[in-house]
Residue frames as a rotation matrix with the C-alpha (Angstrom) as fourth column:
MET 1
-0.949 -0.113 0.294 -32.47
0.300 -0.610 0.734 -43.29
0.097 0.784 0.613 15.68
LEU 2
-0.207 0.895 -0.396 -35.51
0.153 -0.370 -0.916 -40.99
-0.966 -0.250 -0.060 15.64
PHE 3
-0.808 0.101 0.580 -37.49
0.588 0.083 0.805 -41.05
0.033 0.991 -0.126 12.43
ILE 4
-0.372 0.680 -0.631 -39.73
-0.110 -0.708 -0.698 -38.21
-0.922 -0.190 0.338 11.51
THR 5
-0.542 0.294 0.787 -42.25
0.840 0.214 0.498 -38.57
-0.022 0.931 -0.363 8.55
GLN 6
-0.553 0.371 -0.746 -43.70
-0.074 -0.913 -0.400 -35.33
-0.830 -0.166 0.533 7.26
LEU 7
-0.147 0.593 0.792 -46.69
0.980 0.193 0.037 -34.99
-0.131 0.782 -0.610 5.11
ILE 8
-0.728 -0.266 -0.632 -46.55
0.250 -0.961 0.116 -31.52
-0.638 -0.074 0.767 3.62
TYR 9
0.163 0.830 0.533 -49.55
0.973 -0.045 -0.228 -29.75
-0.165 0.555 -0.815 2.24
LEU 10
-0.886 -0.436 -0.158 -49.50
0.391 -0.886 0.249 -26.32
-0.248 0.158 0.956 0.49
ASN 11
0.201 0.863 -0.464 -52.05
0.118 -0.491 -0.863 -23.75
-0.973 0.118 -0.200 -0.27
GLU 12
0.453 0.003 0.891 -52.57
0.864 0.243 -0.441 -23.62
-0.218 0.970 0.107 -4.05
GLY 13
0.795 -0.169 0.583 -50.14
0.237 -0.797 -0.555 -21.20
0.558 0.579 -0.594 -5.73
GLN 14
0.827 -0.420 0.373 -47.58
-0.560 -0.558 0.612 -21.24
-0.049 -0.715 -0.697 -2.98
GLU 15
0.873 -0.479 0.088 -45.14
0.486 0.870 -0.080 -23.77
-0.039 0.112 0.993 -4.42
ALA 16
0.302 -0.821 0.484 -42.42
0.298 -0.401 -0.866 -21.13
0.905 0.407 0.124 -5.19
ILE 17
0.371 -0.066 0.926 -42.58
-0.775 -0.572 0.270 -19.86
0.512 -0.818 -0.263 -1.57
PHE 18
0.907 0.072 0.415 -42.19
-0.327 0.742 0.585 -23.40
-0.266 -0.666 0.697 -0.34
ASP 19
0.721 -0.683 0.116 -39.28
0.578 0.501 -0.645 -24.09
0.382 0.532 0.755 -2.57
GLU 20
0.121 -0.679 0.724 -37.53
-0.244 -0.727 -0.641 -20.99
0.962 -0.100 -0.254 -1.18
PHE 21
0.529 0.046 0.848 -38.22
-0.848 0.055 0.526 -22.12
-0.022 -0.997 0.068 2.39
GLU 22
0.960 -0.196 0.200 -36.91
0.168 0.974 0.150 -25.65
-0.225 -0.111 0.968 1.61
ALA 23
0.528 -0.817 0.233 -33.74
0.301 -0.076 -0.951 -24.19
0.794 0.572 0.206 0.18
VAL 24
-0.057 -0.473 0.879 -33.00
-0.736 -0.575 -0.357 -22.74
0.675 -0.667 -0.316 3.62
ALA 25
0.466 0.432 0.772 -34.54
-0.876 0.350 0.333 -25.46
-0.127 -0.831 0.541 5.88
ILE 26
0.955 -0.100 -0.278 -33.12
0.017 0.958 -0.286 -28.63
0.295 0.268 0.917 4.26
PRO 27
0.074 -0.997 0.010 -29.46
0.025 -0.009 -1.000 -27.68
0.997 0.074 0.024 4.73
LEU 28
-0.049 -0.076 0.996 -30.20
-0.910 -0.407 -0.076 -27.07
0.411 -0.910 -0.049 8.47
ILE 29
0.895 0.431 -0.116 -31.12
-0.363 0.854 0.373 -30.78
0.260 -0.291 0.921 8.95
SER 30
0.415 -0.825 -0.383 -27.32
0.460 0.554 -0.694 -31.67
0.785 0.112 0.610 8.84
THR 31
-0.224 -0.493 0.841 -26.57
-0.502 -0.681 -0.533 -29.07
0.835 -0.541 -0.095 11.41
TYR 32
0.195 0.312 0.930 -28.26
-0.963 0.240 0.122 -31.41
-0.185 -0.920 0.347 13.96
ASN 33
-0.782 -0.596 0.181 -26.72
-0.516 0.783 0.348 -34.57
-0.349 0.178 -0.920 12.39
GLY 34
0.179 0.929 0.324 -29.95
-0.250 0.362 -0.898 -35.33
-0.952 0.080 0.297 10.72
ASP 35
-0.897 -0.383 0.222 -30.39
0.059 0.393 0.918 -37.09
-0.439 0.836 -0.330 7.42
LEU 36
0.093 0.874 -0.476 -33.11
-0.827 -0.198 -0.526 -36.27
-0.555 0.443 0.705 4.75
MET 37
-0.581 -0.365 0.728 -33.46
-0.067 0.912 0.404 -39.87
-0.811 0.186 -0.554 3.79
LEU 38
-0.496 0.477 0.726 -36.39
0.863 0.362 0.352 -39.24
-0.095 0.801 -0.591 1.34
ARG 39
-0.535 0.389 -0.750 -37.92
-0.229 -0.921 -0.315 -36.28
-0.813 0.003 0.582 -0.26
LEU 40
-0.702 0.364 0.612 -40.76
0.681 0.593 0.428 -37.43
-0.207 0.718 -0.665 -2.44
ARG 41
-0.547 0.623 -0.559 -43.14
-0.556 -0.770 -0.313 -35.20
-0.625 0.140 0.768 -4.51
PRO 42
-0.638 0.273 0.720 -45.65
0.454 0.889 0.066 -37.79
-0.621 0.369 -0.691 -5.79
ASN 43
-0.843 0.483 -0.238 -47.81
-0.475 -0.461 0.749 -37.29
0.252 0.745 0.618 -8.88
PRO 44
-0.064 0.922 0.383 -51.54
-0.964 0.043 -0.264 -37.99
-0.260 -0.385 0.885 -8.54
ALA 45
0.539 0.271 -0.798 -51.04
-0.632 0.756 -0.170 -41.24
0.557 0.596 0.578 -10.49
ASP 46
-0.534 -0.809 -0.245 -48.64
-0.375 0.486 -0.789 -42.46
0.758 -0.330 -0.563 -7.85
PHE 47
-0.582 0.366 0.726 -51.39
-0.758 0.078 -0.647 -43.03
-0.294 -0.927 0.232 -5.28
ILE 48
-0.895 0.284 -0.344 -53.01
0.106 0.884 0.455 -46.37
0.433 0.371 -0.821 -5.36
GLU 49
0.167 0.939 -0.300 -55.56
0.680 0.111 0.725 -45.63
0.714 -0.325 -0.620 -2.70
ALA 50
-0.875 -0.481 0.065 -56.09
0.276 -0.603 -0.748 -42.81
0.399 -0.636 0.660 -0.26
SER 51
0.168 0.961 -0.222 -58.66
0.867 -0.036 0.497 -41.83
0.469 -0.275 -0.839 2.33
MET 52
0.279 -0.191 -0.941 -56.97
0.578 -0.749 0.324 -38.55
-0.767 -0.634 -0.098 3.11
GLU 53
0.906 -0.116 -0.407 -55.91
-0.344 -0.759 -0.552 -35.42
-0.245 0.640 -0.728 1.24
LYS 54
0.688 -0.690 0.222 -52.86
0.703 0.561 -0.436 -36.21
0.176 0.456 0.872 -0.90
PRO 55
0.498 -0.515 -0.698 -49.76
0.342 -0.623 0.704 -34.42
-0.797 -0.589 -0.134 0.33
TYR 56
0.918 -0.231 -0.321 -47.59
-0.395 -0.571 -0.719 -32.17
-0.017 0.788 -0.616 -1.90
GLU 57
0.045 -0.940 -0.338 -44.49
-0.583 0.250 -0.773 -33.70
0.812 0.231 -0.537 -0.57
ILE 58
0.982 0.144 -0.125 -43.41
0.005 0.634 0.774 -36.51
0.190 -0.760 0.621 1.80
HIS 59
0.156 -0.966 0.207 -40.25
-0.712 -0.255 -0.654 -36.32
0.685 -0.045 -0.727 3.78
LEU 60
0.903 -0.003 -0.430 -38.54
0.295 0.731 0.616 -38.98
0.313 -0.683 0.660 5.86
VAL 61
0.235 -0.812 0.534 -35.83
-0.554 -0.563 -0.613 -37.53
0.799 -0.152 -0.582 8.16
SER 62
0.679 -0.062 -0.732 -33.73
0.558 0.692 0.459 -39.34
0.478 -0.719 0.504 10.78
PHE 63
0.375 -0.534 0.758 -31.72
-0.628 -0.747 -0.215 -38.08
0.682 -0.395 -0.616 13.69
PRO 64
-0.466 -0.576 -0.672 -29.33
0.153 0.695 -0.702 -39.88
0.871 -0.430 -0.236 16.10
LEU 65
0.550 0.814 -0.185 -31.46
0.295 0.018 0.955 -40.47
0.781 -0.580 -0.231 19.22
LYS 66
0.137 -0.591 -0.795 -28.45
0.990 0.092 0.102 -40.11
0.013 -0.801 0.598 21.66
GLN 67
-0.806 -0.507 0.307 -27.74
0.534 -0.845 0.007 -36.66
0.256 0.170 0.952 20.38
ILE 68
-0.179 0.818 0.546 -31.36
-0.008 -0.556 0.831 -35.58
0.984 0.144 0.106 20.68
LEU 69
0.656 0.277 -0.702 -31.50
0.653 0.256 0.712 -36.79
0.377 -0.926 -0.013 24.38
GLN 70
-0.264 -0.810 -0.524 -28.30
0.953 -0.303 -0.011 -34.87
-0.150 -0.502 0.852 25.09
ARG 71
-0.759 0.100 0.644 -29.62
0.206 -0.900 0.384 -31.68
0.618 0.424 0.662 23.46
SER 72
0.328 0.944 0.024 -32.87
0.178 -0.087 0.980 -32.09
0.928 -0.317 -0.197 25.48
CYS 73
0.471 -0.188 -0.862 -30.90
0.882 0.116 0.457 -32.31
0.014 -0.975 0.221 28.78
LEU 74
-0.683 -0.725 0.086 -28.76
0.727 -0.686 -0.004 -29.31
0.062 0.060 0.996 27.82
THR 75
-0.407 0.629 0.663 -31.88
0.009 -0.723 0.691 -27.26
0.913 0.287 0.288 27.04
LYS 76
0.543 0.779 -0.312 -33.59
0.325 0.148 0.934 -28.34
0.774 -0.609 -0.173 30.36
ASN 77
0.952 -0.077 -0.297 -30.83
0.292 -0.070 0.954 -28.04
-0.094 -0.995 -0.044 32.83
GLY 78
0.769 -0.630 -0.107 -27.73
-0.623 -0.704 -0.340 -26.70
0.139 0.328 -0.934 31.21
SER 79
-0.178 -0.868 0.463 -25.77
-0.796 0.404 0.451 -29.87
-0.579 -0.288 -0.763 31.54
ASP 80
-0.382 -0.032 -0.924 -25.20
-0.802 0.508 0.314 -32.95
0.459 0.861 -0.219 29.51
SER 81
-0.946 0.048 -0.322 -26.79
0.202 0.863 -0.464 -35.12
0.255 -0.503 -0.826 32.24
CYS 82
-0.184 0.965 0.187 -30.54
-0.211 -0.224 0.951 -35.67
0.960 0.136 0.245 32.76
ILE 83
-0.140 0.133 -0.981 -30.08
0.808 0.588 -0.036 -36.70
0.572 -0.798 -0.190 36.36
């Protein structure tokens, strides 16, 4: 499995546009056999300690590694073999 952690930051006042984008983008994850394992929108009180800007949302997404490697090979040489 390949795991991707996304820390998402927004410009102030752009929350509605982000929600519109997510309504389109999140369903596409399953198109690639991905799984949105976690979508978290933390409140300021949820942070115990931070030495960086606090993200608007945090996503944890997983994809089957074998499929990613196969897609990569198809993209590079038009076959399902990386040889």
